[in-house]
N, C-alpha and C positions, 0 to 999 in steps of 0.2 A: 680256408677257401681261397683259391687262386683268382685274382682279379686280372682282367685283360688290360694291357697297356693303354694309356690314353692316346687319343688321336692328337698328334703334335701339329699345331697350326701356326703358320707364319702369315701375318696380316700385312698386305702391301697396299697402301692407299695414301694419297698425299694430304688428306684431311685428318689432322690430329684428333679432332673431336670424334669423328667417325671411328677411328682406330680405337679410341678409348672405350666407346660404346660397345664395339664388337668384342674387345678384350673382356669386358665385364660379362657380356652375354655368353661367350664361349667358355670362359673359366668357371661359370656357374654350372656348367654341365658336368656330370660325373664322369663322362667318357672323353672329355676334351681338355686340352691345355695349350694356351697360346705361348709359344716359345720365343717369339720375337716379332718385331715390326720393321717396316721399311716405308720410306716416303717417296721413292721413285723406282723405276724399273731396274736401273743398275744396282741400286742398293738391295733390291729384292733378290737379285741373282746372287750377289755376294753373301747376303745373310742366309739364303737357302743353302749355299755351299758350306757355310760354317756350321749351321744349326741342324741340317738334315731333317727338315720337317716332313711329315707325311703328306700334308696338304698345304698349298700356298693359296690363300684367298687374295685374289689379284684384281685391282681396279685397272680397266683398260686405258683410262685417260689420265695418266700421270706425266710429270715432267720427264724428259729424257727420251729414250728410244720408244718407238711405237709399241703399243701393248702386245701386238702379235709377235714382234721380235723378242720381247721379254718372255713370252710363253715358250717360244722355240728354244731360247737359251736355258730356261728352267728345265724343260723336258730332256735336254741333252746332258744334264748333270748326272753324276753317278754317285750314289743312287739318285734316281730322279723322283721328285715329288709329284703328286697329282695336283694339277692346277685347276682351281675353281674360280672362274671369272665372276666378280661382283661388280656390276656396272649400272649406269643410268641409261644405257642404250637399249631400249626395248625394240630391237629391230633385227629381222632375219639376216640382214647383210652382215651386221657385226657378229651375230651368232655363227654364221658360216665361216667368217674369217677366223674366229677363235677356234672353232673345231678343226679347221684346216691346219691351224698352227699346233694342233694336238692338245688343246685344253680338254679337260675331262668333264667340265660342267660349266653352266652359264646361268647366273641368277641376276635378275634386275633388282636394284636397290630398294624399290618400293615393295618387294615381296615381304610376306610376313616372316617374323623371326623363326617360326617353327619350320617354314619352308627352307630357309637358309641352313638351319641345323640338320634337316633331313638331307639336304644336298651334300653337306660335308661328309655325312655318314655314308651316303651312296657312293661318292667318288672314292672315298677311302677304301671301300670294299671292292673297288675295281669297276664300278659301273659308271654310267654317264647320266648326269642330271641336267635337265634344261628347263628353265622357267622363262617362257617367252609368250607374250599375249599377242593375238592376231591384231594387226592394225585395223583401226576404224570401227571397233566394236564398243568403245567406251569403257567405263569402269566396270569391274566385275566380270571382265572377259575371262574365258576359260583358257588355260595354257594350250599353246599350239603343240607343245611336246612335253613329255613328262619324264620321270625317272625310268630309265631303261638300261639294259645291259650295254656295256661299252661298244661292242661291235656294231650295234644297231645304227648309231649315228656317224659311222665312218663311211664316207663316200669312196667307192672303188673308182679306179681310173675309168672303167667302162661307164659307170654311172655319171661321172663328170663329163665324159664325151657325149653321152646322150643328153644330159642337161644342157650342154653348150649348143648342140644342134637344135633342140627344141626351143631354146630361148631365142635363137636366130630366126625362128619361124618355120623350120622344116617340119613336115608331117612325119608321122611314125614310119610311113613307107619310105620316105626320102632319107630319114636317119638310118633306117635299116640298110638301105642300099649303100650309103656312104661308109658305114661301119662293118659291112659284110656280115650282118646279123639277120635273123628272121624278124618279121614284124612282131610276132608274139614275144620275142625276147626284148625288143625295145619297149613294148607295152608293159612288160614285167618290170623293167628298170624304171619306167615312168611312174608306175604305181609305188615302187619303193621310194623314189624321190619324194613323192607327195607325202608319204607316211613319215619319212625321216625329217623332212624340212617344214612340213605344214604349209606348203605352197601349192595352191590348187589351180590358179589360172595361169595362162601363158604370160600375162603381164607380170605376175609375181615371179615367175621363173626368170623372165628377162631382167627384172630389177635385181633379183638375187645374183644372177650371173654377172651383171654389170658391176655391182657394188663389191662383189668379191673378186673381181678382175678375171673371172673365168673366160670371158670373151677375148682376153688378150693372149690367151695361150694358143 
């Protein structure tokens, strides 16, 4: 019987105790193998280049370069690993920044072990997995986004343009006029943005756009 190769995982986190716990959890899985560890962003990129992991499990808040810069360097490697962010930041703004840097997934550290393992498998298969809870709903909140195919969470340039204008307070009609689109097309983009990002109110759109620096473009 031919067995499938194990998913090769590199753990990048500046807390040694957490890395040890993750190593034990992942190595206990029949389909996973931890091939290395890193304690900061620069080391993560170097180790990934040496070890060629399938998935890099990456903390956003480590010493050295910003987490998004580390993601961008990792995905430029050849071959490039899938980057799964494991972070304490349960916030749509951090999610948006990570996805914009081309991370393949985003999981908050308080998520259950089974959810993290599922995330690793999803991103390894080429999908995108997001574990993010909506602000202000307390414990037991439902995820704003779930495991989906990779293209679903990728914002097109036109969607970014629509998001920026809506966040600035423009109506659908005004956004349509500025972008030379029909109102119906803008409404479609708006619905897609709400589905992808889990942001329903104009205030949430504005906050997301500010914190991901879309309003500076």
